[in-house]
Structure formats: structure tokens, C-alpha cells
C-alpha positions in Angstrom: 4.6 -1.6 -22.8 2.5 -4.3 -21.2 1.1 -2.8 -18.1 -1.1 -4.8 -15.8 -2.7 -3.9 -12.5 -3.2 -6.0 -9.5 -6.2 -5.1 -7.5 -6.9 -6.7 -4.1 -10.5 -6.9 -3.0 -12.3 -8.0 0.2 -16.1 -7.4 0.3 -15.7 -4.4 -1.9 -18.4 -1.9 -3.0 -19.2 -0.9 -6.5 -16.4 1.6 -6.6 -14.0 -1.2 -7.6 -15.9 -1.6 -10.9 -15.2 2.1 -11.6 -11.5 1.5 -10.9 -11.4 -1.5 -13.2 -13.2 0.3 -16.0 -10.9 3.4 -15.6 -7.8 1.1 -15.9 -9.1 -0.6 -19.0 -9.8 2.7 -20.6 -6.1 3.5 -20.0 -4.9 0.3 -21.7 -4.1 -1.5 -18.5 -5.3 -5.1 -18.0 -6.7 -5.5 -14.5 -5.9 -8.7 -12.5 -8.4 -8.8 -9.6 -7.5 -11.0 -6.7 -10.4 -11.4 -4.2 -9.6 -12.5 -0.7 -12.6 -14.7 0.0 -15.4 -12.1 -0.2 -18.9 -13.2 0.9 -20.8 -9.9 0.2 -20.1 -9.0 -3.4 -21.4 -10.4 -6.7 -18.6 -10.9 -9.1 -20.9 -12.0 -11.9 -20.0 -9.1 -14.2 -16.2 -9.6 -13.7 -16.5 -13.3 -14.3 -17.9 -12.5 -17.8 -15.3 -9.8 -18.5 -12.9 -10.9 -21.2 -10.7 -7.9 -20.7 -9.7 -8.5 -17.1 -8.5 -11.4 -15.0 -10.4 -12.6 -11.8 -8.8 -14.8 -9.2 -11.1 -15.8 -6.3 -9.3 -17.1 -3.2 -11.4 -19.3 -0.9 -10.3 -17.5 2.3 -8.8 -14.1 3.3 -5.1 -14.9 2.9 -4.0 -11.3 3.4 -2.9 -8.6 1.1 0.6 -9.8 0.7 -0.3 -13.3 -0.5 -3.1 -11.9 -2.7 -0.6 -9.4 -4.3 1.9 -12.2 -4.9 -0.9 -14.3 -6.5 -1.7 -11.4 -8.8 1.9 -10.8 -9.7 2.4 -14.4 -10.7 -0.7 -14.2 -13.0 0.5 -10.9 -14.5 3.9 -12.5 -15.2 2.3 -15.4 -16.9 0.5 -13.0 -19.2 3.6 -11.1 -20.1 3.5 -8.0 -17.9 6.4 -5.6 -18.0 5.0 -3.2 -15.4 2.5 -3.7 -12.6 0.3 -1.1 -10.9 -1.0 -2.1 -7.4 -4.4 -0.9 -6.1 -6.6 -1.3 -3.1 -10.3 -1.7 -3.8 -11.3 1.8 -2.6 -8.9 3.7 -4.8 -10.1 6.2 -7.5 -7.9 7.4 -10.4 -8.4 10.2 -13.0 -8.4 9.6 -16.8 -4.7 10.5 -17.2 -3.4 8.6 -14.2 -1.4 5.8 -16.0 0.1 8.2 -18.6 1.2 10.6 -15.8 2.8 7.7 -13.9 4.7 6.5 -16.9 5.8 10.0 -17.8 7.4 10.5 -14.4 8.8 6.9 -14.4 10.5 7.6 -17.7 11.8 11.0 -16.5 13.5 9.3 -13.5 14.7 6.4 -15.5 16.4 8.8 -18.0 18.6 9.9 -15.2 20.1 6.4 -14.9 18.4 5.9 -11.5 17.4 2.3 -10.4 13.8 2.8 -9.6 12.2 0.7 -6.9 8.6 1.8 -6.9 6.9 5.0 -8.1 3.8 6.1 -6.2 1.3 8.9 -6.8 0.4 11.8 -4.5 -2.6 11.0 -2.4 -5.5 13.2 -1.5 -8.1 12.4 1.1 -11.4 13.9 -0.2 -13.1 13.5 3.1 -10.8 15.9 4.8 -9.3 17.7 1.8 -5.6 17.2 2.5 -2.6 15.5 0.8 -1.0 12.7 2.8 2.6 13.5 3.5 5.3 11.0 2.5 8.2 9.8 4.6 11.9 9.3 4.0 14.2 7.4 6.4 17.9 8.0 6.9 20.3 5.0 7.3 20.1 5.6 11.1 16.3 5.4 11.1 15.4 9.1 11.4 12.2 10.1 9.7 11.6 13.1 7.5 8.1 14.0 6.4 7.6 15.6 3.0 4.7 17.9 2.0 3.8 16.8 -1.5 0.9 19.2 -2.2 3.0 21.3 -4.6 5.5 19.0 -6.3 6.9 20.0 -9.7 9.3 17.1 -10.1 9.3 13.5 -8.7 10.5 13.3 -5.1 12.7 10.6 -3.7 10.8 9.1 -0.8 11.8 5.9 1.1 8.3 4.8 1.9 5.3 4.6 -0.4 1.8 3.4 0.0 1.2 0.3 -2.0 -2.1 1.4 -3.7 -1.3 3.2 -6.9 2.3 2.3 -7.0 4.1 1.3 -10.2 6.9 -1.4 -10.2 8.6 -2.9 -13.2 8.7 -6.7 -13.4 12.5 -6.5 -13.7 12.6 -4.7 -10.3 10.2 -7.2 -8.7 12.3 -10.1 -9.8 15.5 -8.5 -8.3 14.0 -7.3 -5.1 11.5 -10.1 -4.6 7.8 -10.3 -4.0 5.8 -9.3 -0.9 6.3 -11.0 2.4 3.4 -13.3 3.0 3.8 -13.5 6.8 3.1 -9.8 7.1 -0.5 -10.4 5.9 -1.6 -6.7 5.7 0.2 -3.9 7.5 3.7 -2.9 6.8 3.8 -5.0 3.7 4.6 -2.0 1.6 7.0 -0.5 4.2 9.1 -3.7 4.4 9.2 -4.0 0.5 10.2 -0.3 0.1 13.0 -0.6 2.7 14.2 -3.9 1.1 14.3 -2.3 -2.3 16.3 0.7 -1.1 18.8 -1.6 0.8 19.5 -3.2 -2.6 20.3 0.1 -4.3 16.9 1.0 -5.7 15.2 4.3 -5.0 11.5 4.9 -4.5 9.8 8.0 -5.7 6.6 10.1 -5.5 5.2 11.2 -8.8 4.7 15.0 -9.3 2.1 14.5 -12.0 -0.1 11.6 -10.8 -2.6 12.3 -8.1 -5.0 9.7 -6.6 -7.9 9.8 -4.3 -7.5 7.3 -1.5 -8.8 6.6 2.0 -6.5 5.5 4.8 -8.2 4.0 7.8 -11.9 3.7 8.4 -12.0 7.3 9.6 -9.5 10.0 10.7 -9.3 11.7 14.0 -7.6 15.1 14.2 -5.4 15.8 17.2 -3.8 19.2 17.0 -2.0 19.4 13.7 -2.0 15.6 13.2 -4.5 13.4 11.3 -4.6 9.9 12.8 -6.1 7.0 10.7 -8.8 5.3 12.8 -8.3 1.6 11.9 -10.4 -1.3 13.1 -9.3 -3.5 16.0 -8.4 -6.2 13.3 -5.9 -3.8 11.7 -4.5 -2.5 15.0 -3.5 -6.1 15.8 -1.4 -6.4 12.6 0.0 -2.9 13.0 1.5 -3.8 16.4 2.5 -7.4 15.5 4.2 -6.5 12.2 6.0 -3.6 13.8 7.6 -6.1 16.1 8.3 -8.4 13.1 10.4 -5.6 11.5 12.9 -5.8 14.4 14.2 -8.9 12.8 14.8 -7.4 9.3 18.5 -6.5 9.1 17.9 -3.8 6.5 15.3 -1.9 8.6 16.9 0.6 11.1 16.1 -0.3 14.7 15.5 3.3 15.6 12.8 3.6 12.9 11.1 0.5 14.3 11.2 1.8 17.8 9.7 5.1 16.6 6.9 3.2 14.8 6.2 1.1 17.8 5.9 4.2 20.1 3.8 6.0 17.6 1.5 3.1 17.1 1.0 2.5 20.8 0.2 6.2 21.3 -2.2 6.1 18.3 -3.8 3.0 19.8 -4.5 4.7 23.1 -5.8 7.8 21.4 -8.2 5.6 19.4 -9.3 3.8 22.6 -9.9 7.2 24.2 -11.9 8.6 21.3 -13.7 5.4 20.3 -17.4 5.4 21.0 -17.6 1.6 21.1 -15.3 -1.5 21.0 -12.8 0.1 23.4 -12.0 -3.3 24.9 -11.6 -4.8 21.5 -9.0 -2.2 20.6 -7.1 -2.9 23.8 -7.2 -6.6 23.4 -6.1 -6.4 19.8 -3.0 -4.3 20.8 -2.1 -6.8 23.6 -2.5 -9.8 21.3 -0.4 -8.0 18.7 2.4 -7.5 21.2 2.2 -11.2 22.4 2.3 -12.7 18.9 4.9 -10.3 17.7 7.2 -11.1 20.6 6.7 -14.9 20.0 8.2 -14.3 16.5 11.7 -13.8 18.1 
């Protein structure tokens, strides 16, 4: 099987080199798409004959960068594509574990959308829960800490996910206008609306960091994103109101949750409180202009 990975970078640290080397050791060809970094020396990667480096002049967003990487992987004959963020870490058996579970599901004659790994946050030592959505938009959270078989889950995090080229061609690529947040959410819901099913792997586990930090409020872990990200979280949430395949009740839930998260972040933030507030208001304004 020709497996390629699409890794999106923006001013990464050296961890991305470890990810690239780990993938090459597992017979995966990395396609690195950089979103206009100014603070990283790509000299080693430019000389690497076993990976592909695409340097974009500006930050065009994760969706456009992923699409650029997909197109290059297709040109090179990819059959499957693994997607990664720059701060992801994988174990030595990651790719084999993913392919084992993919084949297990496929053998049941299930149309697979995307297969994602289980995520563990080393900073706080917990597994991120995954979410399923009913046709009416009701959310169900799944504890994945003790999975023994792959779990059908509507929503997956993009990083670490495995998608076949055949599926990508049928569902379509990422939506450029989303730029960063909800890119994976929109794609997952689009895939499921077309009869595909998304799954969480029981075997594959990946270390991943969501948000710049996490604040714990009661039993909840809330990602502490930057004001830049809070803008897109609010704006793109409003964008989803126009997608016919995304339940309105789900979008309303997301909007309410994100507004509450935003005010919690403003309350707990030690600096940039006004920046957080302005980013939320700007997100609302530009999201509403989309209608």
C-alpha cells in the first residue's frame, strides 16, 4: 500500500523532525506543507530525498495546506493519507496499528470515512473523549481509555487520522474558507452524510496537545486557545449554520459552549483579556456577514 502523510507546519519546533523520522521508519512518505514559517530552518528537510517539502509564502490556513499536501500525495500515487499537526508524537507501531484496525473495519463491508487514533495528553495524563452526533444534533461523549475494538465516532481530530484516497475523492477535500477550526468537524459530518462512517482505533494511541494550555473547571478540561484561534472558533461555528448536512441543534450547542469557554478563558487569563473579547466579537461579526 502506498501510504503518505500530510504534515502541516507553522513555526514548528524540532519535534516535527522526530515525527517525520518516525513516519519514514514506518514506510510512510511524509509530505510537509509549511504555512509561511519565519522561525524554522528547513535546511535538513530540503536535502531529504525521502520526504516532500512544500513551502507556502504565507499562512493560508490548515485547510488549504492540507489540500495542497493531498494534491502532491495524489501526484505521487498515494492510496492512503495520514494527516498530522506539527506537535504530534507517534509510537513505533502507530501506522501498523492504524492499518490493522482499518482492515478490521473494512472486512465488515463498512464504508470508512476516516479512522483516528486515541489521544492522550501527557501534560495532564488523560485521554480525550470523542463525540458522536445523532441526526437531530444531540452529542454523545465516549470514553476511549479502554477500547478493545474500533469505535464508531462521528467526529475525529484531524491529526493522526487516516483516510483512503478513494474516500477523499468521493467526499471531497477540506473546505478552504474554514481556514483552521472546524475543518475536521465539517469534513467528518460531510462524510457521514454521504454514507461513510468515522471510527476511533482501539490499537493506535497518539500523544497530542489541544490548545496552548488546559484549564480544569470541575470535571471539565477546557483547551486554552489563543485569541487568534478563538476568532476562528466563533466565526466558523456560525459558518456551519449554512451547511445542510450539519444539524442546527449541534451548531447551537457548539456556539453556546464556545461562548461559555470564551468567557471562562477571559476570566482565567492573566493577560490579553481584551484581545480575547475582541476576537470573539470579531468572530461573531464576520460569521454573521457570511449569511
